[in-house]
C-alpha positions as CSV (number, residue, x, y, z in Angstrom):
1,X,7.2,-31.5,-33.1
2,X,5.7,-35.0,-32.9
3,X,7.2,-37.7,-35.2
4,X,6.4,-40.7,-36.4
5,X,3.4,-42.0,-39.2
6,X,0.2,-40.4,-39.3
7,X,-3.1,-40.8,-41.3
8,X,-4.3,-37.7,-42.4
9,X,-7.9,-37.1,-44.5
10,X,-7.7,-33.4,-46.2
11,X,-11.2,-31.8,-47.2
12,X,-10.3,-29.6,-50.6
13,X,-13.8,-26.9,-50.3
14,X,-14.1,-25.6,-53.9
15,X,-17.7,-24.0,-54.2
16,X,-17.4,-23.1,-58.0
17,X,-16.8,-26.8,-58.4
18,X,-14.7,-25.9,-61.3
19,X,-11.9,-28.6,-60.7
20,X,-9.8,-27.5,-63.7
21,X,-8.8,-24.2,-61.4
22,X,-5.4,-24.3,-59.6
23,X,-6.4,-26.5,-56.6
24,X,-5.8,-24.1,-52.8
25,X,-2.3,-24.1,-51.4
26,X,-1.8,-26.7,-48.4
27,X,0.9,-26.4,-45.8
28,X,1.7,-29.3,-43.7
29,X,4.6,-29.2,-41.3
30,X,6.5,-32.6,-40.9
31,X,4.7,-34.2,-43.5
32,X,7.1,-35.5,-46.7
33,X,6.0,-36.8,-49.7
34,X,1.8,-36.3,-49.3
35,X,0.3,-37.1,-52.4
36,X,-3.2,-35.2,-52.3
37,X,-6.3,-35.9,-54.6
38,X,-9.5,-34.6,-54.0
39,X,-12.4,-37.3,-53.7
40,X,-15.6,-37.1,-55.3
41,X,-18.6,-35.9,-53.6
42,X,-21.2,-38.7,-53.0
43,X,-24.8,-37.6,-52.7
44,X,-27.4,-40.3,-51.1
45,X,-30.7,-40.4,-53.0
46,X,-33.5,-42.3,-52.2
47,X,-33.7,-45.7,-49.8
48,X,-35.5,-48.8,-49.2
49,X,-35.9,-51.1,-46.8
50,X,-37.5,-54.6,-46.7
51,X,-37.2,-57.6,-44.0
52,X,-36.9,-60.1,-46.5
53,X,-34.0,-58.1,-49.2
54,X,-32.6,-55.9,-47.0
55,X,-31.1,-52.3,-47.4
56,X,-31.1,-50.5,-50.4
57,X,-30.1,-46.5,-51.7
58,X,-28.9,-44.7,-54.6
59,X,-26.2,-42.7,-54.5
60,X,-24.9,-39.8,-57.0
61,X,-21.2,-40.3,-57.9
62,X,-18.7,-39.6,-60.9
63,X,-19.1,-41.8,-63.7
64,X,-16.4,-44.4,-64.1
65,X,-15.1,-44.1,-60.8
66,X,-15.7,-47.2,-58.1
67,X,-17.4,-46.6,-54.4
68,X,-17.2,-49.1,-51.8
69,X,-20.3,-49.3,-49.0
70,X,-18.9,-50.4,-45.2
71,X,-21.8,-51.6,-42.3
72,X,-21.2,-51.1,-38.5
73,X,-23.2,-51.9,-36.3
74,X,-21.2,-50.1,-33.4
75,X,-19.7,-47.2,-35.6
76,X,-16.2,-48.5,-34.6
77,X,-15.9,-51.8,-36.5
78,X,-16.5,-51.4,-40.1
79,X,-17.2,-54.5,-42.8
80,X,-17.1,-54.1,-46.3
81,X,-20.1,-54.8,-48.0
82,X,-20.4,-54.2,-51.3
83,X,-17.8,-52.9,-54.1
84,X,-19.6,-50.8,-57.5
85,X,-18.2,-49.2,-60.5
86,X,-20.5,-45.8,-61.3
87,X,-21.4,-46.4,-65.0
88,X,-23.9,-43.5,-65.1
89,X,-24.6,-40.6,-62.7
90,X,-26.5,-42.9,-60.4
91,X,-26.0,-46.0,-58.8
92,X,-27.2,-48.7,-56.3
93,X,-25.8,-49.7,-53.4
94,X,-27.4,-52.6,-51.2
95,X,-27.1,-54.6,-48.1
96,X,-29.0,-58.1,-47.8
97,X,-28.5,-58.5,-44.1
98,X,-31.5,-57.9,-41.8
99,X,-31.0,-59.3,-38.5
100,X,-29.5,-56.2,-37.2
101,X,-31.5,-53.6,-34.8
102,X,-29.8,-51.0,-36.5
103,X,-27.1,-50.6,-38.7
104,X,-24.7,-47.9,-39.9
105,X,-23.5,-46.9,-43.3
106,X,-20.4,-45.1,-45.3
107,X,-19.7,-45.0,-48.8
108,X,-15.9,-44.3,-49.8
109,X,-14.7,-43.6,-53.2
110,X,-12.1,-46.6,-54.3
111,X,-9.3,-44.0,-56.2
């Protein structure tokens, strides 16, 4: 059995989206004191790009939750670009950097 520390990402699928129901059982081997919190679903909506103003896109998330935009040019090294609190159902993320030939993005919920 492996020993040492590890980071696990667990995605709980709940098709009914009824989070008041009991969470499904999760069996872990060799993991103790694990606290599991389901992350909110983040949906990207519209996007726009301008060489002058950069790249912007809107996302849907849970109101009053904090989200962070990350960017990478190689999918290995990630830099935080912006952190926002979603004040409504939709929030806007913006990357003003325009000098990159390509750039990848990910949005993270910050519990």
